[in-house]
C-alpha positions as CSV (number, residue, x, y, z in Angstrom):
1,M,36.8,-12.3,-14.3
2,P,36.6,-15.9,-13.2
3,P,33.3,-16.7,-11.4
4,A,33.2,-16.3,-7.8
5,V,30.2,-18.3,-7.1
6,M,29.5,-22.1,-6.8
7,E,25.9,-22.8,-7.1
8,P,25.1,-26.4,-5.8
9,E,22.1,-28.1,-6.8
10,A,19.2,-27.4,-4.4
11,A,18.5,-30.3,-2.2
12,A,14.8,-31.4,-1.9
13,S,13.2,-30.2,1.1
14,T,12.5,-33.0,3.9
15,V,10.2,-30.6,5.8
16,D,6.5,-31.4,6.0
17,I,5.0,-28.0,6.0
18,N,1.6,-29.3,7.1
19,D,3.3,-29.9,10.6
20,F,3.3,-26.1,10.9
21,I,-0.3,-25.5,10.6
22,D,-1.9,-24.0,13.7
23,P,-4.9,-26.2,14.6
24,A,-6.7,-23.3,15.9
25,R,-6.1,-21.4,12.5
26,P,-6.1,-24.1,9.9
27,L,-6.8,-21.6,7.1
28,S,-4.1,-19.1,8.1
29,W,-1.3,-19.5,5.7
30,S,0.5,-16.5,7.2
31,A,0.5,-18.2,10.7
32,Q,1.9,-21.3,8.9
33,M,4.6,-19.1,7.2
34,I,5.5,-17.5,10.5
35,A,5.9,-20.8,12.1
36,L,8.1,-22.1,9.4
37,L,10.3,-18.9,9.6
38,R,10.7,-19.1,13.2
39,S,11.9,-22.7,12.9
40,G,14.4,-21.6,10.3
41,H,12.9,-23.0,7.4
42,Y,13.1,-20.1,5.3
43,R,12.7,-21.4,1.9
44,E,9.6,-23.2,2.7
45,G,8.1,-20.3,4.3
46,Y,8.7,-18.0,1.4
47,E,7.4,-20.5,-1.1
48,I,4.1,-20.4,0.7
49,L,4.1,-16.5,0.3
50,A,5.1,-16.9,-3.3
51,E,2.3,-19.2,-3.9
52,K,-0.5,-17.2,-2.0
53,M,0.3,-13.7,-3.5
54,P,2.0,-12.1,-6.3
55,F,5.3,-12.0,-4.3
56,V,7.9,-11.8,-7.2
57,E,6.1,-9.1,-9.2
58,N,5.4,-6.9,-6.0
59,M,9.3,-7.2,-5.1
60,L,10.0,-5.9,-8.7
61,R,7.5,-3.1,-9.0
62,P,9.4,-0.5,-6.8
63,F,12.5,-0.9,-9.0
64,A,10.5,-0.8,-12.2
65,E,9.0,2.7,-10.9
66,R,12.6,3.7,-10.2
67,L,13.5,2.9,-13.9
68,E,10.6,5.3,-14.8
69,G,12.0,8.0,-12.7
70,K,9.5,7.7,-10.0
71,Q,10.3,7.9,-6.2
72,N,9.0,5.4,-3.7
73,Y,9.9,3.8,-0.4
74,W,12.6,1.6,-2.2
75,T,14.2,4.7,-3.8
76,G,14.3,6.4,-0.5
77,T,15.8,3.5,1.3
78,Y,18.5,3.0,-1.4
79,D,19.4,6.7,-1.3
80,W,20.3,6.2,2.3
81,I,22.2,3.0,1.6
82,K,24.3,4.4,-1.2
83,R,25.5,7.3,1.3
84,F,27.7,4.6,2.9
85,I,29.0,2.9,-0.4
86,D,32.2,4.3,-1.9
87,D,31.3,5.1,-5.5
88,S,34.7,6.5,-6.4
89,R,35.8,3.3,-8.2
90,P,33.9,0.0,-9.4
91,L,33.5,-2.3,-6.5
92,R,32.4,-5.8,-6.1
93,I,29.1,-5.6,-4.1
94,L,27.0,-8.5,-2.8
95,D,23.1,-8.0,-2.3
96,V,22.3,-10.5,0.5
97,G,18.8,-11.7,0.4
98,C,18.4,-10.0,-2.9
99,G,14.8,-11.0,-3.7
100,V,14.7,-10.2,-7.6
101,G,17.9,-8.6,-7.3
102,S,16.8,-4.9,-7.2
103,G,19.9,-3.9,-5.2
104,A,22.3,-5.8,-7.4
105,L,20.7,-4.1,-10.6
106,E,20.7,-0.7,-8.9
107,F,24.6,-1.0,-8.3
108,A,25.2,-2.5,-11.7
109,L,23.6,0.5,-13.2
110,E,26.1,2.8,-11.5
111,G,29.0,0.7,-12.9
112,H,29.7,-1.8,-10.2
113,Q,30.1,-5.6,-10.4
114,A,27.1,-6.9,-8.4
115,W,26.0,-10.4,-7.1
116,G,22.8,-11.4,-5.3
117,I,21.8,-14.5,-3.4
118,D,18.2,-15.5,-2.4
119,V,16.6,-18.5,-1.1
120,L,13.8,-18.7,-3.8
121,D,14.4,-19.9,-7.4
122,C,11.4,-17.9,-8.7
123,M,13.0,-14.6,-7.5
124,I,16.4,-15.3,-9.0
125,E,15.0,-16.5,-12.4
126,R,12.9,-13.1,-12.7
127,G,16.0,-11.1,-11.6
128,R,18.2,-12.8,-14.3
129,E,15.4,-11.9,-16.9
130,V,15.5,-8.2,-16.0
131,A,19.2,-7.9,-15.9
132,E,19.4,-9.4,-19.5
133,S,16.7,-7.1,-20.6
134,L,18.6,-4.1,-19.4
135,G,21.8,-5.3,-20.9
136,L,23.3,-6.0,-17.4
137,S,24.0,-9.8,-17.7
138,Q,27.8,-9.1,-17.5
139,R,27.7,-7.1,-14.4
140,V,24.7,-8.7,-12.4
141,H,25.4,-12.2,-11.1
142,L,22.4,-13.8,-9.3
143,L,22.2,-17.3,-7.7
144,T,19.9,-19.3,-5.3
145,G,21.3,-20.1,-1.9
146,D,21.1,-20.0,1.7
147,I,22.5,-16.8,3.1
148,R,23.4,-18.5,6.3
149,C,26.1,-20.3,4.4
150,L,27.8,-17.7,2.3
151,E,31.1,-19.2,2.4
152,K,29.8,-22.3,0.4
153,Y,28.9,-19.9,-2.7
154,F,31.8,-17.2,-2.7
155,D,35.5,-17.2,-2.5
156,P,37.2,-15.8,0.7
157,A,37.7,-11.9,0.6
158,F,36.0,-11.5,-2.6
159,F,33.7,-8.5,-2.0
160,D,34.4,-4.9,-1.3
161,A,31.1,-4.1,0.0
162,V,27.8,-5.9,1.1
163,V,24.2,-4.6,1.4
164,A,21.5,-6.5,3.3
165,C,18.1,-4.5,2.8
166,D,14.9,-5.6,4.3
167,I,16.1,-9.0,5.3
168,F,17.2,-9.1,9.0
169,E,13.6,-8.7,10.2
170,H,12.9,-12.0,8.5
171,L,15.7,-13.9,10.5
172,D,16.1,-14.9,14.1
173,D,19.2,-13.6,16.0
174,E,21.1,-17.1,15.5
175,S,20.5,-16.9,11.8
176,I,21.7,-13.2,11.6
177,L,24.8,-14.0,13.5
178,R,25.5,-16.9,10.9
179,V,25.0,-14.5,8.1
180,L,27.4,-11.8,9.6
181,G,30.0,-14.5,10.2
182,G,29.7,-15.6,6.6
183,L,30.2,-12.0,5.5
184,K,33.3,-11.7,7.4
185,Q,34.7,-14.7,5.3
186,V,33.7,-13.6,1.9
187,M,34.5,-9.9,2.4
188,R,37.9,-8.3,2.0
189,P,39.5,-7.0,5.2
190,G,38.4,-3.4,5.6
191,G,35.1,-4.0,3.5
192,T,31.9,-2.3,4.3
193,I,28.6,-3.8,5.5
194,V,25.5,-1.9,5.2
195,I,22.4,-3.1,6.8
196,Q,19.0,-1.7,6.5
197,T,16.0,-3.4,8.4
198,S,12.3,-2.3,8.7
199,P,10.1,-1.7,10.5
200,G,11.7,-0.8,13.8
201,R,10.7,-2.8,16.9
202,Y,8.8,0.0,18.5
203,Y,7.7,1.8,15.4
204,Y,3.9,1.0,15.7
205,W,3.9,1.8,19.3
206,F,3.6,5.4,18.1
207,D,0.6,5.0,15.8
208,P,-1.9,7.8,17.1
209,A,-4.7,5.2,17.0
210,R,-2.9,3.5,20.1
211,K,-4.2,5.9,22.6
212,K,-3.2,3.9,25.7
213,M,0.2,3.5,24.4
214,I,0.5,7.0,23.3
215,G,-0.8,8.3,26.8
216,L,2.0,6.3,28.4
217,L,4.7,7.7,26.1
218,A,3.6,11.3,25.8
219,P,4.7,12.6,29.2
220,L,8.3,11.2,28.3
221,A,8.4,13.0,25.0
222,W,10.5,15.9,26.5
223,L,13.5,13.5,27.3
224,P,16.5,13.6,25.1
225,D,16.5,10.8,22.5
226,R,19.0,8.4,24.4
227,L,17.0,8.7,27.6
228,F,13.7,8.3,25.8
229,T,15.0,5.2,23.9
230,A,16.1,3.8,27.3
231,C,12.7,4.3,28.8
232,V,10.9,2.7,26.0
233,R,13.1,-0.3,26.1
234,W,12.7,-0.5,30.0
235,L,8.8,-0.4,29.4
236,D,9.1,-3.2,27.0
237,R,11.3,-5.4,29.3
238,W,9.3,-4.8,32.6
239,P,6.1,-3.0,33.0
240,L,4.5,-4.1,29.6
241,R,6.1,-7.5,29.6
242,R,2.7,-9.1,29.8
243,L,1.6,-7.2,26.6
244,R,4.5,-8.4,24.6
245,T,2.4,-10.9,22.7
246,E,0.1,-8.1,21.7
247,H,2.7,-5.6,20.3
248,T,4.7,-8.2,18.5
249,R,1.6,-9.5,16.7
250,F,0.8,-5.7,15.8
251,Y,4.2,-5.1,14.2
252,R,4.1,-8.5,12.4
253,H,1.4,-7.3,10.2
254,E,3.7,-7.4,7.2
255,P,4.4,-11.0,5.9
256,G,7.4,-12.7,7.4
257,H,8.5,-10.2,10.2
258,I,9.8,-12.2,13.1
259,N,12.7,-10.1,14.4
260,C,11.9,-6.4,14.2
261,M,14.6,-4.7,16.3
262,D,16.0,-1.3,17.2
263,H,19.5,0.2,16.6
264,I,20.7,-0.9,19.9
265,H,19.9,-4.5,19.4
266,L,21.3,-4.4,15.9
267,R,24.7,-2.8,17.3
268,G,24.9,-5.6,19.8
269,L,24.7,-8.2,17.0
270,L,27.3,-6.5,14.8
271,K,29.7,-6.2,18.0
272,Q,29.0,-9.9,18.8
273,T,30.3,-10.8,15.3
274,G,33.5,-9.1,15.8
275,L,33.1,-6.2,13.3
276,E,34.6,-2.8,13.7
277,R,33.7,0.9,13.2
278,I,30.2,0.1,14.0
279,H,27.6,2.8,13.5
280,T,23.8,2.2,14.1
281,F,20.9,4.6,13.9
282,A,17.2,4.9,13.0
283,V,15.5,7.2,10.7
284,N,12.3,7.6,8.7
285,A,14.1,7.0,5.3
286,H,11.2,7.4,3.0
287,L,9.2,10.3,4.2
288,G,5.7,10.3,2.5
289,F,5.6,6.5,1.9
290,K,4.7,3.9,4.3
291,D,4.0,6.6,7.0
292,E,2.2,4.7,9.7
293,G,3.6,5.2,13.2
294,C,4.0,8.6,14.6
295,L,4.0,10.3,11.2
296,K,0.4,9.5,10.7
297,A,-0.8,12.6,12.6
298,G,0.7,16.1,13.0
299,W,0.6,16.0,16.7
300,T,2.3,12.6,17.2
301,K,4.9,13.7,14.7
302,R,5.6,16.8,16.6
303,L,6.0,14.8,19.9
304,F,7.9,11.8,18.5
305,G,9.1,12.5,15.0
306,G,12.7,13.2,16.4
307,K,12.9,10.2,18.5
308,S,15.0,7.3,16.9
309,V,13.1,4.5,18.7
310,A,10.1,5.8,16.8
311,C,11.6,5.7,13.3
312,R,10.8,3.0,10.8
313,N,14.0,2.2,9.3
314,V,17.0,0.8,11.4
315,F,20.6,1.1,9.7
316,G,23.8,-0.5,10.6
317,I,27.2,0.2,9.0
318,A,30.3,-1.8,9.9
319,K,33.8,-2.7,8.6
320,V,35.4,-6.0,8.4
321,P,38.6,-6.1,10.7
322,Q,41.9,-6.1,8.8
323,D,42.9,-9.3,10.5
324,A,39.4,-11.0,10.0
325,R,39.6,-14.7,10.6
326,G,38.8,-16.7,7.5
327,A,39.6,-13.8,5.1
328,G,42.2,-14.9,2.6
329,T,43.9,-13.1,-0.1
330,R,41.5,-11.4,-2.5
331,P,41.3,-12.9,-6.0
332,A,42.6,-10.9,-8.8
């Protein structure tokens, strides 16, 4: 199979990361990282994270546990993702924002040809080592690159399916639209896009420790899911508008989260890109792992456990239109 990737040399960064230090919090590298991400400097932001904590090995650990037959939050998430990928024949699958390439490795183990792209060299180098150790080098192809410019790295209409897992929460809307636009070009018409992003925008509203918020939401728990979701979104937009800084700080406790969203917001982005057969939903995909939110206590689970807006994981599934602009003839 001819290579479908073109990996240009990474340009030296011209960004002075010291310009993104908060004078009020000069020792807070996480605040510096968030400032870089919000300005679109993704590689520089994640280089800080990789320097300050064992980021690469932390990304690899869940997949290593999966190889040992253990279940964790990652295996639970991928069990959901694989529901939407046709496994009746070998596919060409792209793992967007792949980290160490765990998703690409997972699909390669199932017989697919898998590609992965990530912004950090250290992630890609570690993923290639793992692929080689598992004897998957012929089916796993990892490269360093900017996922906002996918058309620079891959041929038109090359992929049958794309997975973006735990990546959209790290990108602003403009960058997400650029990623989705690039996917339309590198995917074959009719190809499937599967997105998972976590945590949901309102997930931490439902932590039982947030007594004032729970007191506001509990009287609405009898409403059907769609109406309840509409009420939560209305509260966020209007009565709680002045508290928005507080709750966005709350859901950003995990590194690099700048755009936690709900399934309605994700659906809007997919529609704006011109994708078809869009289906978005929210669910707690890995019960027993990362159970903050309403799953933390029995009484909040009974009240809000069935509400999509209270779920941690947001999914989006869409198809590339048959007449997608920019899609050429798929290479043989």
